[in-house]
Structures are given as structure tokens and as C-alpha cells.
C-alpha positions, 0 to 999 in steps of 0.5 A: 538362220540360213534356212529361215529366209529366202533373202540373198545378199544384195551384192549378188542380185539376179539369183534364180528364184527356183527352189533348186537354186535356193537349196543349192545356195543354202547348201553352199552357205551351210557348208562354208559356215561349217568349215569356218566354225569347225576349223576355227577360222575366226580368232576368238578370245578366251571368252569365245568372243571374236577378236577385233580387227580381223581382216581377210584377203579374199583371193579372186582368180575369176574362176567359178570357185572364187566367185562362189567363195566371195558370194558365200563369205559376203552373205555370211558376213551380211547375216552376222555369221562372219565377224571379219572385214573382207577385201577382195583381191585379184592378182593379174599375172600378165598372161596374154589375153587376160581380160583385165577389166572383167573383175574390176568392173564386176567388183566396182558394180557391186561396190565390193571393196577390192584391190587389183594388183598387176605383177608379170609372173607369166614371163618369169614362169615361161622363162624358167620352166623347161619346155614340156614341163608344167607351169603350175608349181612355179606359177603357184609359188610366185602367186602365193608370195605376191598374195602374202605381200598384199595381205601384209600391206593391207593389214590382213591376218589371213589369205583366203583361197577358193579350193573346194572339196574336189581340189582337196581330194585330188591333191590327196591322191596326187600326193599318194600316187606321186609324192609317197605321202598322205597329205592334202590341202588343209582348210587352215594353216599358217604360212612359213613366216608365221604371220598369216593364216591361209584359209579354204572355207569351201573345203566341204563344198563340191566342185559341181555345186560351185560350177552350178552356182556360178553358172546360174548366177551368170558370173563372168568366168575367166579361164586359166589359159596358162596351165589349162593349155597343157595336156597330161597334168597329174591333176587332170589324170587324178580327176579322171580317175575320181570321175570314173569311181564316182560314175560307178559308185555315186557318192564315192567322192564324199565317202573318201572326203569323210575319210580325210576327217577320220584318220586313225594313226594307230592303224597306219604305219607312221611311227612319228604319229603313233608310238608303236614301240611303246605300245603295251598290252594292258592286261598281259597273260602270264608267260 
């Protein structure tokens, strides 16, 4: 269905009519749909029918990724491929200079159901984090807690985040280099309280595609000046490493991403994942 029509969701008017952009849009939609289906983001009953009453809190930061996610989800819903209710949400965290009117005007102009929440977590982060340390961890925890609260208040069963393929790869290597574990951002998880899903429908989408889509659509991008102002972040260092690998071997990122979908516990070293002690020879030679 995605490739049979050149129509685009009316909420996202102004899209370029070039063949290149149409291919980009269809690729993003196809990959978002694949993630939704592959990881079972839509809850279904035993007969395979979507469970009624599903509602997703679509979290918008004002960055290229969240705009792309919003567009993709709304078009999939418009085409009958995403049978859930969507509520856009922006958490204004009180950062100095944050353009508080940009997202409300954008969403109201396009008649997108939304909730704008103000919660000054910026002051808490600046007060609690020692000088010279990065803000990201505490900022993220405070933001996530507020988003969970909003989701519960709005009757949502899922919080939806705009992390893309490159975010997932970078997190994997950060855990590998600095955390001593093989782990990354999963496309679907349940929060610690057990009452909400967390989804990442852009898990298969490249950052470069998000950037080009948002730029071509002319979305009003809001930069994160809190963590973006700090040099030497581990994520930036990992991104530079991956950029170097990609420059030397184009397509390397996608190969590494496929590896995350092709884990073989028997060929790793974690006895909690594979019973090495209980491994036996099916046809042992006579001693």
C-alpha cells in the first residue's frame, strides 16, 4: 500500500514532489511499519485483531527525529496500518531560551491532538550535577518520569520515543566500551512499574534519513542546548568512531545493526543465556 500511492498525510503538507523525496518518505514509512509489526507494538487478541482502546503518547522534543516519527505514525494511522489513538506531547523542561511557542503552534496549525507540559527539570539538573559532569543521565530520568506520569493521566498504554537506528548502535557501543555489557535501546520494553510500554518505531530508520526528511519538510527544529553544549560526551565520541568506520566502508552501520538482530548466545560467553555446563555431545565417541 505504501508504494501504490503518492498521496501523503494532509497534516504534513508542503512535501517536495521530487522522486528522491517520495522514495525517502516511503522508505521511512516502510521501516517504521516493519518495526511496529516485527516487535508487536500493536497489542492483539488471540484471533489477531487489534485490542480496542490502545493509545500512544508520542513524545516530541522538537528535534528532527521526533518530527519524523510523528509524521510516519500519523501517515500509517491515516492509511489504516496503525489502529491506535495518537496523542503528541512535548515536555518543556524550562531550559533558558527554549522557544515555547514553536511546537504548540506547529501542532495546532496541523490540528494534531497534543498536550504541552511545563516542568522545570532544568534547574534540578543544573543544581544536582557536579561541574564538569554531563547532564544527560539525570535529565533523561527526570524527563522519562514525567512522561510516564502524563501517559497515565491521559490513559495511554505506551510512551513512544524517536530513537533511530544510529541511536541504538551508539548506545550498544557505549555499553560495550564503558559499561562492560552487550546491551542497547530495545525497540519495545515495559517500564519498571509494569504498566506502560516504551516503543521506538524508528528503530530501523537511519539518522541521515530523519535529518533529510525533516529538512525537506521544513520542520522548525529546536536544538537541545543543555547537553548539546557539553563537549566530550561519550555518545559524541562513539558517533565519531562510527562515522569513521562508515566513511571507510560505506554500509558498515547497517551491517552492525543487522548483527544486533542476529545474536547467538551459544557463541558468546554468558552462562546465564546459554547452558555451557549442560552442553553434551549428541554422538560421543567411545572412550
